[in-house]
CHARMM-style PDB file with segment names, atoms N, HN, CA, C and O in Angstrom:
ATOM      1  N   MET     1      97.206 119.872 -69.357  1.00  0.00      PROA
ATOM      2  CA  MET     1      98.186 118.560 -70.039  1.00  0.00      PROA
ATOM      3  C   MET     1      99.462 118.725 -68.716  1.00  0.00      PROA
ATOM      4  O   MET     1      99.829 119.819 -68.286  1.00  0.00      PROA
ATOM      5  N   ASN     2      99.966 117.448 -68.255  1.00  0.00      PROA
ATOM      6  HN  ASN     2      99.668 116.559 -68.604  1.00  0.00      PROA
ATOM      7  CA  ASN     2     100.725 117.162 -68.143  1.00  0.00      PROA
ATOM      8  C   ASN     2     102.030 116.673 -68.942  1.00  0.00      PROA
ATOM      9  O   ASN     2     102.123 115.453 -68.808  1.00  0.00      PROA
ATOM     10  N   ASN     3     102.924 117.124 -69.616  1.00  0.00      PROA
ATOM     11  HN  ASN     3     102.848 118.115 -69.725  1.00  0.00      PROA
ATOM     12  CA  ASN     3     103.917 116.707 -70.130  1.00  0.00      PROA
ATOM     13  C   ASN     3     105.200 116.366 -69.099  1.00  0.00      PROA
ATOM     14  O   ASN     3     106.307 116.651 -69.557  1.00  0.00      PROA
ATOM     15  N   LYS     4     105.173 115.969 -68.180  1.00  0.00      PROA
ATOM     16  HN  LYS     4     104.275 115.738 -67.807  1.00  0.00      PROA
ATOM     17  CA  LYS     4     106.352 115.684 -67.353  1.00  0.00      PROA
ATOM     18  C   LYS     4     106.542 114.466 -67.396  1.00  0.00      PROA
ATOM     19  O   LYS     4     105.576 113.775 -67.074  1.00  0.00      PROA
ATOM     20  N   GLN     5     107.580 113.892 -67.724  1.00  0.00      PROA
ATOM     21  HN  GLN     5     108.365 114.454 -67.986  1.00  0.00      PROA
ATOM     22  CA  GLN     5     108.227 112.354 -68.055  1.00  0.00      PROA
ATOM     23  C   GLN     5     108.732 111.820 -66.753  1.00  0.00      PROA
ATOM     24  O   GLN     5     109.537 112.363 -65.996  1.00  0.00      PROA
ATOM     25  N   THR     6     108.194 110.791 -66.631  1.00  0.00      PROA
ATOM     26  HN  THR     6     107.540 110.350 -67.246  1.00  0.00      PROA
ATOM     27  CA  THR     6     108.507 109.538 -65.449  1.00  0.00      PROA
ATOM     28  C   THR     6     110.311 109.224 -65.608  1.00  0.00      PROA
ATOM     29  O   THR     6     111.062 109.057 -66.569  1.00  0.00      PROA
ATOM     30  N   GLU     7     110.451 109.251 -64.405  1.00  0.00      PROA
ATOM     31  HN  GLU     7     109.841 109.387 -63.625  1.00  0.00      PROA
ATOM     32  CA  GLU     7     111.857 108.893 -64.212  1.00  0.00      PROA
ATOM     33  C   GLU     7     111.868 107.514 -64.929  1.00  0.00      PROA
ATOM     34  O   GLU     7     112.789 106.974 -64.315  1.00  0.00      PROA
ATOM     35  N   LYS     8     111.510 106.753 -65.680  1.00  0.00      PROA
ATOM     36  HN  LYS     8     110.762 107.191 -66.178  1.00  0.00      PROA
ATOM     37  CA  LYS     8     111.532 105.092 -66.402  1.00  0.00      PROA
ATOM     38  C   LYS     8     111.483 105.846 -67.480  1.00  0.00      PROA
ATOM     39  O   LYS     8     112.534 105.843 -68.120  1.00  0.00      PROA
ATOM     40  N   GLU     9     110.473 106.609 -67.984  1.00  0.00      PROA
ATOM     41  HN  GLU     9     109.619 106.612 -67.464  1.00  0.00      PROA
ATOM     42  CA  GLU     9     110.193 107.045 -69.425  1.00  0.00      PROA
ATOM     43  C   GLU     9     112.041 107.680 -69.383  1.00  0.00      PROA
ATOM     44  O   GLU     9     112.902 106.868 -69.722  1.00  0.00      PROA
ATOM     45  N   ILE    10     112.411 108.890 -69.024  1.00  0.00      PROA
ATOM     46  HN  ILE    10     111.711 109.549 -68.748  1.00  0.00      PROA
ATOM     47  CA  ILE    10     113.454 109.265 -68.928  1.00  0.00      PROA
ATOM     48  C   ILE    10     114.835 108.160 -69.618  1.00  0.00      PROA
ATOM     49  O   ILE    10     115.258 108.273 -70.768  1.00  0.00      PROA
ATOM     50  N   GLN    11     115.277 107.277 -68.738  1.00  0.00      PROA
ATOM     51  HN  GLN    11     114.933 107.185 -67.804  1.00  0.00      PROA
ATOM     52  CA  GLN    11     115.835 106.398 -68.395  1.00  0.00      PROA
ATOM     53  C   GLN    11     115.292 105.590 -70.007  1.00  0.00      PROA
ATOM     54  O   GLN    11     115.951 105.636 -71.045  1.00  0.00      PROA
ATOM     55  N   GLU    12     114.381 105.115 -69.892  1.00  0.00      PROA
ATOM     56  HN  GLU    12     113.845 105.077 -69.049  1.00  0.00      PROA
ATOM     57  CA  GLU    12     114.126 104.276 -71.669  1.00  0.00      PROA
ATOM     58  C   GLU    12     114.716 104.898 -72.539  1.00  0.00      PROA
ATOM     59  O   GLU    12     115.564 104.393 -73.275  1.00  0.00      PROA
ATOM     60  N   LYS    13     114.288 106.271 -72.576  1.00  0.00      PROA
ATOM     61  HN  LYS    13     113.599 106.682 -71.978  1.00  0.00      PROA
ATOM     62  CA  LYS    13     115.121 107.489 -73.748  1.00  0.00      PROA
ATOM     63  C   LYS    13     116.301 106.828 -73.887  1.00  0.00      PROA
ATOM     64  O   LYS    13     116.702 106.026 -74.731  1.00  0.00      PROA
ATOM     65  N   ILE    14     116.859 107.372 -72.767  1.00  0.00      PROA
ATOM     66  HN  ILE    14     116.533 108.022 -72.081  1.00  0.00      PROA
ATOM     67  CA  ILE    14     118.636 107.262 -72.791  1.00  0.00      PROA
ATOM     68  C   ILE    14     119.138 106.118 -73.173  1.00  0.00      PROA
ATOM     69  O   ILE    14     119.970 106.064 -74.079  1.00  0.00      PROA
ATOM     70  N   LYS    15     118.645 104.927 -72.457  1.00  0.00      PROA
ATOM     71  HN  LYS    15     117.969 104.971 -71.721  1.00  0.00      PROA
ATOM     72  CA  LYS    15     119.049 103.147 -72.910  1.00  0.00      PROA
ATOM     73  C   LYS    15     118.888 103.360 -74.972  1.00  0.00      PROA
ATOM     74  O   LYS    15     119.800 103.130 -75.766  1.00  0.00      PROA
ATOM     75  N   LYS    16     117.437 103.856 -75.333  1.00  0.00      PROA
ATOM     76  HN  LYS    16     116.696 104.044 -74.687  1.00  0.00      PROA
ATOM     77  CA  LYS    16     117.794 103.461 -76.686  1.00  0.00      PROA
ATOM     78  C   LYS    16     119.027 104.733 -77.464  1.00  0.00      PROA
ATOM     79  O   LYS    16     119.898 104.347 -78.244  1.00  0.00      PROA
ATOM     80  N   VAL    17     118.923 105.692 -77.208  1.00  0.00      PROA
ATOM     81  HN  VAL    17     118.215 106.005 -76.575  1.00  0.00      PROA
ATOM     82  CA  VAL    17     119.864 106.462 -77.023  1.00  0.00      PROA
ATOM     83  C   VAL    17     121.571 105.459 -77.436  1.00  0.00      PROA
ATOM     84  O   VAL    17     122.154 105.287 -78.506  1.00  0.00      PROA
ATOM     85  N   ASP    18     121.828 105.084 -76.283  1.00  0.00      PROA
ATOM     86  HN  ASP    18     121.354 105.223 -75.414  1.00  0.00      PROA
ATOM     87  CA  ASP    18     122.885 104.402 -75.930  1.00  0.00      PROA
ATOM     88  C   ASP    18     123.075 103.106 -76.558  1.00  0.00      PROA
ATOM     89  O   ASP    18     124.216 102.708 -76.794  1.00  0.00      PROA
ATOM     90  N   GLY    19     121.776 102.232 -76.924  1.00  0.00      PROA
ATOM     91  HN  GLY    19     120.849 102.555 -76.732  1.00  0.00      PROA
ATOM     92  CA  GLY    19     121.353 101.170 -77.895  1.00  0.00      PROA
ATOM     93  C   GLY    19     122.061 101.434 -79.295  1.00  0.00      PROA
ATOM     94  O   GLY    19     123.022 100.901 -79.850  1.00  0.00      PROA
ATOM     95  N   ALA    20     120.955 102.766 -79.743  1.00  0.00      PROA
ATOM     96  HN  ALA    20     120.174 103.199 -79.293  1.00  0.00      PROA
ATOM     97  CA  ALA    20     121.750 102.859 -81.338  1.00  0.00      PROA
ATOM     98  C   ALA    20     123.210 103.140 -81.232  1.00  0.00      PROA
ATOM     99  O   ALA    20     124.211 102.514 -81.579  1.00  0.00      PROA
ATOM    100  N   MET    21     123.072 103.934 -80.821  1.00  0.00      PROA
ATOM    101  HN  MET    21     122.259 104.443 -80.539  1.00  0.00      PROA
ATOM    102  CA  MET    21     125.179 104.242 -80.348  1.00  0.00      PROA
ATOM    103  C   MET    21     125.904 103.307 -80.251  1.00  0.00      PROA
ATOM    104  O   MET    21     126.931 103.221 -80.924  1.00  0.00      PROA
ATOM    105  N   ALA    22     125.473 102.273 -79.272  1.00  0.00      PROA
ATOM    106  HN  ALA    22     124.638 102.343 -78.725  1.00  0.00      PROA
ATOM    107  CA  ALA    22     126.676 101.355 -79.821  1.00  0.00      PROA
ATOM    108  C   ALA    22     126.564 100.783 -80.848  1.00  0.00      PROA
ATOM    109  O   ALA    22     127.549 100.404 -81.480  1.00  0.00      PROA
ATOM    110  N   GLN    23     125.345 100.595 -81.239  1.00  0.00      PROA
ATOM    111  HN  GLN    23     124.544 100.902 -80.725  1.00  0.00      PROA
ATOM    112  CA  GLN    23     125.493  99.518 -82.446  1.00  0.00      PROA
ATOM    113  C   GLN    23     126.224 100.268 -83.605  1.00  0.00      PROA
ATOM    114  O   GLN    23     126.257  99.717 -84.705  1.00  0.00      PROA
ATOM    115  N   GLU    24     126.825 101.513 -83.430  1.00  0.00      PROA
ATOM    116  HN  GLU    24     126.799 101.961 -82.536  1.00  0.00      PROA
ATOM    117  CA  GLU    24     127.503 101.823 -84.400  1.00  0.00      PROA
ATOM    118  C   GLU    24     128.852 101.868 -83.565  1.00  0.00      PROA
ATOM    119  O   GLU    24     129.650 102.778 -83.786  1.00  0.00      PROA
ATOM    120  N   GLY    25     129.076 101.048 -82.757  1.00  0.00      PROA
ATOM    121  HN  GLY    25     128.428 100.308 -82.578  1.00  0.00      PROA
ATOM    122  CA  GLY    25     130.326 101.226 -82.050  1.00  0.00      PROA
ATOM    123  C   GLY    25     130.929 102.605 -81.029  1.00  0.00      PROA
ATOM    124  O   GLY    25     132.066 102.997 -80.767  1.00  0.00      PROA
ATOM    125  N   MET    26     129.366 103.140 -80.579  1.00  0.00      PROA
ATOM    126  HN  MET    26     128.442 102.821 -80.792  1.00  0.00      PROA
ATOM    127  CA  MET    26     130.338 104.207 -80.109  1.00  0.00      PROA
ATOM    128  C   MET    26     129.062 104.323 -78.818  1.00  0.00      PROA
ATOM    129  O   MET    26     127.973 104.881 -78.953  1.00  0.00      PROA
ATOM    130  N   PRO    27     129.620 103.563 -77.471  1.00  0.00      PROA
ATOM    131  CA  PRO    27     128.432 103.848 -76.314  1.00  0.00      PROA
ATOM    132  C   PRO    27     128.707 104.802 -75.816  1.00  0.00      PROA
ATOM    133  O   PRO    27     129.848 105.265 -75.820  1.00  0.00      PROA
ATOM    134  N   LEU    28     127.355 105.510 -75.064  1.00  0.00      PROA
ATOM    135  HN  LEU    28     126.429 105.133 -75.061  1.00  0.00      PROA
ATOM    136  CA  LEU    28     127.787 106.561 -74.310  1.00  0.00      PROA
ATOM    137  C   LEU    28     128.341 106.125 -73.328  1.00  0.00      PROA
ATOM    138  O   LEU    28     128.167 105.036 -72.782  1.00  0.00      PROA
ATOM    139  N   THR    29     129.352 107.338 -72.933  1.00  0.00      PROA
ATOM    140  HN  THR    29     129.494 108.223 -73.377  1.00  0.00      PROA
ATOM    141  CA  THR    29     129.468 107.122 -71.592  1.00  0.00      PROA
ATOM    142  C   THR    29     128.798 107.686 -70.535  1.00  0.00      PROA
ATOM    143  O   THR    29     127.715 108.223 -70.764  1.00  0.00      PROA
ATOM    144  N   LYS    30     129.290 107.662 -69.293  1.00  0.00      PROA
ATOM    145  HN  LYS    30     130.170 107.225 -69.107  1.00  0.00      PROA
ATOM    146  CA  LYS    30     128.662 108.132 -68.100  1.00  0.00      PROA
ATOM    147  C   LYS    30     128.264 109.565 -68.111  1.00  0.00      PROA
ATOM    148  O   LYS    30     127.142 110.039 -67.934  1.00  0.00      PROA
ATOM    149  N   GLU    31     129.614 110.286 -68.400  1.00  0.00      PROA
ATOM    150  HN  GLU    31     130.526 109.901 -68.544  1.00  0.00      PROA
ATOM    151  CA  GLU    31     129.293 111.593 -68.354  1.00  0.00      PROA
ATOM    152  C   GLU    31     127.958 112.036 -69.777  1.00  0.00      PROA
ATOM    153  O   GLU    31     127.094 112.808 -69.361  1.00  0.00      PROA
ATOM    154  N   LEU    32     127.820 111.676 -71.039  1.00  0.00      PROA
ATOM    155  HN  LEU    32     128.522 111.049 -71.377  1.00  0.00      PROA
ATOM    156  CA  LEU    32     127.086 111.971 -71.786  1.00  0.00      PROA
ATOM    157  C   LEU    32     125.334 111.260 -71.262  1.00  0.00      PROA
ATOM    158  O   LEU    32     124.227 111.752 -71.476  1.00  0.00      PROA
ATOM    159  N   LYS    33     125.727 109.869 -70.484  1.00  0.00      PROA
ATOM    160  HN  LYS    33     126.626 109.469 -70.311  1.00  0.00      PROA
ATOM    161  CA  LYS    33     124.389 110.320 -70.070  1.00  0.00      PROA
ATOM    162  C   LYS    33     123.739 110.805 -69.175  1.00  0.00      PROA
ATOM    163  O   LYS    33     122.579 110.453 -68.959  1.00  0.00      PROA
ATOM    164  N   GLN    34     124.397 111.761 -68.439  1.00  0.00      PROA
ATOM    165  HN  GLN    34     125.340 112.046 -68.614  1.00  0.00      PROA
ATOM    166  CA  GLN    34     123.756 112.300 -67.639  1.00  0.00      PROA
ATOM    167  C   GLN    34     123.849 114.131 -68.045  1.00  0.00      PROA
ATOM    168  O   GLN    34     123.232 114.959 -67.374  1.00  0.00      PROA
ATOM    169  N   LYS    35     124.477 114.401 -68.901  1.00  0.00      PROA
ATOM    170  HN  LYS    35     124.978 113.728 -69.446  1.00  0.00      PROA
ATOM    171  CA  LYS    35     124.328 115.487 -70.116  1.00  0.00      PROA
ATOM    172  C   LYS    35     122.810 115.316 -70.970  1.00  0.00      PROA
ATOM    173  O   LYS    35     121.980 116.208 -71.146  1.00  0.00      PROA
ATOM    174  N   LEU    36     122.760 114.374 -71.276  1.00  0.00      PROA
ATOM    175  HN  LEU    36     123.434 113.649 -71.133  1.00  0.00      PROA
ATOM    176  CA  LEU    36     121.468 113.593 -72.091  1.00  0.00      PROA
ATOM    177  C   LEU    36     120.425 113.634 -71.270  1.00  0.00      PROA
ATOM    178  O   LEU    36     119.272 113.863 -71.634  1.00  0.00      PROA
ATOM    179  N   TYR    37     120.920 113.333 -69.700  1.00  0.00      PROA
ATOM    180  HN  TYR    37     121.857 113.147 -69.404  1.00  0.00      PROA
ATOM    181  CA  TYR    37     119.307 113.381 -68.883  1.00  0.00      PROA
ATOM    182  C   TYR    37     119.191 115.044 -68.205  1.00  0.00      PROA
ATOM    183  O   TYR    37     118.126 115.475 -67.765  1.00  0.00      PROA
ATOM    184  N   LYS    38     120.110 115.622 -68.214  1.00  0.00      PROA
ATOM    185  HN  LYS    38     120.976 115.271 -68.572  1.00  0.00      PROA
ATOM    186  CA  LYS    38     120.142 117.180 -68.189  1.00  0.00      PROA
ATOM    187  C   LYS    38     119.490 117.976 -68.928  1.00  0.00      PROA
ATOM    188  O   LYS    38     118.889 118.915 -68.405  1.00  0.00      PROA
ATOM    189  N   CYS    39     119.457 117.739 -70.579  1.00  0.00      PROA
ATOM    190  HN  CYS    39     119.945 116.976 -71.005  1.00  0.00      PROA
ATOM    191  CA  CYS    39     118.570 118.146 -71.644  1.00  0.00      PROA
ATOM    192  C   CYS    39     117.344 117.645 -71.455  1.00  0.00      PROA
ATOM    193  O   CYS    39     116.573 118.603 -71.394  1.00  0.00      PROA
ATOM    194  N   ILE    40     116.566 116.282 -71.288  1.00  0.00      PROA
ATOM    195  HN  ILE    40     117.192 115.503 -71.337  1.00  0.00      PROA
ATOM    196  CA  ILE    40     115.479 115.924 -71.270  1.00  0.00      PROA
ATOM    197  C   ILE    40     114.926 116.374 -69.953  1.00  0.00      PROA
ATOM    198  O   ILE    40     113.709 116.466 -70.117  1.00  0.00      PROA
ATOM    199  N   ILE    41     115.222 116.677 -68.804  1.00  0.00      PROA
ATOM    200  HN  ILE    41     116.210 116.603 -68.671  1.00  0.00      PROA
ATOM    201  CA  ILE    41     114.751 116.956 -67.604  1.00  0.00      PROA
ATOM    202  C   ILE    41     114.489 118.864 -67.625  1.00  0.00      PROA
ATOM    203  O   ILE    41     113.786 119.472 -66.818  1.00  0.00      PROA
ATOM    204  N   GLY    42     115.404 119.580 -68.960  1.00  0.00      PROA
ATOM    205  HN  GLY    42     115.975 119.086 -69.615  1.00  0.00      PROA
ATOM    206  CA  GLY    42     115.257 120.878 -68.964  1.00  0.00      PROA
ATOM    207  C   GLY    42     116.078 121.821 -68.059  1.00  0.00      PROA
ATOM    208  O   GLY    42     116.196 123.046 -68.085  1.00  0.00      PROA
ATOM    209  N   GLU    43     116.630 120.847 -67.219  1.00  0.00      PROA
ATOM    210  HN  GLU    43     116.534 119.851 -67.198  1.00  0.00      PROA
ATOM    211  CA  GLU    43     118.093 121.329 -66.562  1.00  0.00      PROA
ATOM    212  C   GLU    43     119.225 122.427 -67.679  1.00  0.00      PROA
ATOM    213  O   GLU    43     119.683 123.552 -67.479  1.00  0.00      PROA
ATOM    214  N   SER    44     119.344 121.610 -68.684  1.00  0.00      PROA
ATOM    215  HN  SER    44     118.973 120.696 -68.847  1.00  0.00      PROA
ATOM    216  CA  SER    44     120.040 122.206 -69.683  1.00  0.00      PROA
ATOM    217  C   SER    44     119.167 122.206 -70.690  1.00  0.00      PROA
ATOM    218  O   SER    44     117.977 121.919 -70.560  1.00  0.00      PROA
ATOM    219  N   SER    45     119.814 122.582 -71.923  1.00  0.00      PROA
ATOM    220  HN  SER    45     120.781 122.815 -72.028  1.00  0.00      PROA
ATOM    221  CA  SER    45     119.633 122.376 -73.499  1.00  0.00      PROA
ATOM    222  C   SER    45     120.952 121.917 -74.256  1.00  0.00      PROA
ATOM    223  O   SER    45     122.103 122.223 -73.946  1.00  0.00      PROA
ATOM    224  N   THR    46     120.460 120.959 -75.526  1.00  0.00      PROA
ATOM    225  HN  THR    46     119.525 120.711 -75.778  1.00  0.00      PROA
ATOM    226  CA  THR    46     121.715 120.834 -76.245  1.00  0.00      PROA
ATOM    227  C   THR    46     122.790 121.828 -76.431  1.00  0.00      PROA
ATOM    228  O   THR    46     123.963 121.685 -76.087  1.00  0.00      PROA
ATOM    229  N   GLU    47     122.149 123.070 -77.137  1.00  0.00      PROA
ATOM    230  HN  GLU    47     121.196 123.187 -77.416  1.00  0.00      PROA
ATOM    231  CA  GLU    47     122.947 124.359 -77.359  1.00  0.00      PROA
ATOM    232  C   GLU    47     123.764 124.888 -76.538  1.00  0.00      PROA
ATOM    233  O   GLU    47     124.634 125.629 -76.996  1.00  0.00      PROA
ATOM    234  N   ILE    48     123.681 124.604 -74.900  1.00  0.00      PROA
ATOM    235  HN  ILE    48     122.975 124.002 -74.528  1.00  0.00      PROA
ATOM    236  CA  ILE    48     124.005 124.749 -73.752  1.00  0.00      PROA
ATOM    237  C   ILE    48     125.635 123.996 -73.591  1.00  0.00      PROA
ATOM    238  O   ILE    48     126.772 124.393 -73.338  1.00  0.00      PROA
ATOM    239  N   GLU    49     124.831 122.426 -73.968  1.00  0.00      PROA
ATOM    240  HN  GLU    49     123.907 122.104 -74.173  1.00  0.00      PROA
ATOM    241  CA  GLU    49     126.145 121.502 -73.580  1.00  0.00      PROA
ATOM    242  C   GLU    49     126.894 121.655 -75.000  1.00  0.00      PROA
ATOM    243  O   GLU    49     128.107 121.474 -74.901  1.00  0.00      PROA
ATOM    244  N   ARG    50     126.535 121.885 -76.018  1.00  0.00      PROA
ATOM    245  HN  ARG    50     125.549 122.032 -76.098  1.00  0.00      PROA
ATOM    246  CA  ARG    50     127.532 122.178 -77.464  1.00  0.00      PROA
ATOM    247  C   ARG    50     128.131 122.805 -77.230  1.00  0.00      PROA
ATOM    248  O   ARG    50     129.201 122.198 -77.186  1.00  0.00      PROA
ATOM    249  N   ARG    51     128.433 124.637 -76.785  1.00  0.00      PROA
ATOM    250  HN  ARG    51     127.563 125.130 -76.821  1.00  0.00      PROA
ATOM    251  CA  ARG    51     129.029 125.137 -76.231  1.00  0.00      PROA
ATOM    252  C   ARG    51     130.278 124.950 -75.498  1.00  0.00      PROA
ATOM    253  O   ARG    51     131.457 124.824 -75.829  1.00  0.00      PROA
ATOM    254  N   LYS    52     129.603 124.974 -74.335  1.00  0.00      PROA
ATOM    255  HN  LYS    52     128.646 125.076 -74.066  1.00  0.00      PROA
ATOM    256  CA  LYS    52     130.390 124.168 -72.964  1.00  0.00      PROA
ATOM    257  C   LYS    52     131.364 123.307 -74.167  1.00  0.00      PROA
ATOM    258  O   LYS    52     132.496 123.735 -74.390  1.00  0.00      PROA
ATOM    259  N   ILE    53     130.759 121.868 -75.044  1.00  0.00      PROA
ATOM    260  HN  ILE    53     129.839 121.520 -74.862  1.00  0.00      PROA
ATOM    261  CA  ILE    53     132.336 121.577 -75.617  1.00  0.00      PROA
ATOM    262  C   ILE    53     132.839 121.692 -76.948  1.00  0.00      PROA
ATOM    263  O   ILE    53     133.022 120.728 -77.691  1.00  0.00      PROA
ATOM    264  N   ILE    54     133.010 122.619 -77.172  1.00  0.00      PROA
ATOM    265  HN  ILE    54     132.861 123.402 -76.569  1.00  0.00      PROA
ATOM    266  CA  ILE    54     132.790 123.830 -78.419  1.00  0.00      PROA
ATOM    267  C   ILE    54     134.345 124.335 -77.264  1.00  0.00      PROA
ATOM    268  O   ILE    54     135.508 123.960 -77.411  1.00  0.00      PROA
ATOM    269  N   GLU    55     133.751 125.323 -76.121  1.00  0.00      PROA
ATOM    270  HN  GLU    55     132.806 125.627 -76.002  1.00  0.00      PROA
ATOM    271  CA  GLU    55     134.663 126.294 -75.542  1.00  0.00      PROA
ATOM    272  C   GLU    55     136.166 125.037 -75.124  1.00  0.00      PROA
ATOM    273  O   GLU    55     137.364 125.315 -75.183  1.00  0.00      PROA
ATOM    274  N   LYS    56     135.634 123.891 -74.785  1.00  0.00      PROA
ATOM    275  HN  LYS    56     134.661 123.665 -74.737  1.00  0.00      PROA
ATOM    276  CA  LYS    56     136.533 122.869 -73.596  1.00  0.00      PROA
ATOM    277  C   LYS    56     137.420 122.820 -74.694  1.00  0.00      PROA
ATOM    278  O   LYS    56     138.499 123.240 -74.276  1.00  0.00      PROA
ATOM    279  N   TYR    57     137.521 122.480 -76.041  1.00  0.00      PROA
ATOM    280  HN  TYR    57     136.644 122.138 -76.381  1.00  0.00      PROA
ATOM    281  CA  TYR    57     138.069 122.004 -76.991  1.00  0.00      PROA
ATOM    282  C   TYR    57     139.043 123.269 -77.531  1.00  0.00      PROA
ATOM    283  O   TYR    57     140.197 122.901 -77.751  1.00  0.00      PROA
ATOM    284  N   ARG    58     138.822 124.461 -77.743  1.00  0.00      PROA
ATOM    285  HN  ARG    58     137.884 124.760 -77.565  1.00  0.00      PROA
ATOM    286  CA  ARG    58     139.112 125.469 -77.814  1.00  0.00      PROA
ATOM    287  C   ARG    58     140.199 126.045 -76.825  1.00  0.00      PROA
ATOM    288  O   ARG    58     141.167 126.708 -77.200  1.00  0.00      PROA
ATOM    289  N   ARG    59     139.945 125.739 -75.629  1.00  0.00      PROA
ATOM    290  HN  ARG    59     139.159 125.200 -75.324  1.00  0.00      PROA
ATOM    291  CA  ARG    59     140.876 126.222 -74.341  1.00  0.00      PROA
ATOM    292  C   ARG    59     142.257 124.768 -74.684  1.00  0.00      PROA
ATOM    293  O   ARG    59     143.465 124.731 -74.454  1.00  0.00      PROA
ATOM    294  N   ILE    60     141.353 123.830 -75.271  1.00  0.00      PROA
ATOM    295  HN  ILE    60     140.371 123.860 -75.458  1.00  0.00      PROA
ATOM    296  CA  ILE    60     142.616 122.806 -75.375  1.00  0.00      PROA
ATOM    297  C   ILE    60     143.465 122.852 -76.918  1.00  0.00      PROA
ATOM    298  O   ILE    60     144.591 122.468 -77.233  1.00  0.00      PROA
ATOM    299  N   TYR    61     142.925 123.174 -77.297  1.00  0.00      PROA
ATOM    300  HN  TYR    61     142.010 123.486 -77.041  1.00  0.00      PROA
ATOM    301  CA  TYR    61     143.473 123.213 -79.165  1.00  0.00      PROA
ATOM    302  C   TYR    61     143.683 124.814 -79.601  1.00  0.00      PROA
ATOM    303  O   TYR    61     144.320 125.121 -80.608  1.00  0.00      PROA
ATOM    304  N   GLY    62     143.072 125.777 -78.722  1.00  0.00      PROA
ATOM    305  HN  GLY    62     142.555 125.527 -77.903  1.00  0.00      PROA
ATOM    306  CA  GLY    62     143.215 126.890 -79.056  1.00  0.00      PROA
ATOM    307  C   GLY    62     142.352 127.671 -80.558  1.00  0.00      PROA
ATOM    308  O   GLY    62     141.782 126.935 -81.364  1.00  0.00      PROA
ATOM    309  N   GLN    63     142.370 128.741 -80.690  1.00  0.00      PROA
ATOM    310  HN  GLN    63     142.833 129.339 -80.036  1.00  0.00      PROA
ATOM    311  CA  GLN    63     141.298 129.522 -81.745  1.00  0.00      PROA
ATOM    312  C   GLN    63     140.251 130.257 -80.945  1.00  0.00      PROA
ATOM    313  OT1 GLN    63     139.369 130.895 -81.521  1.00  0.00      PROA
TER     314      GLN     63
END
């Protein structure tokens, strides 16, 4: 069974997430869309992206 998603399916998922976030007044930035894309295609994971964000803010604010 082929679990590969087409580019159209991936973009539709991102569009749905962006729409839901926009309804809450928090549309996705281009950077966040790229991170989401990388997670969907398996180039990254939510855990990896989460760690990157935590490290970024630790460098900025300490701890």
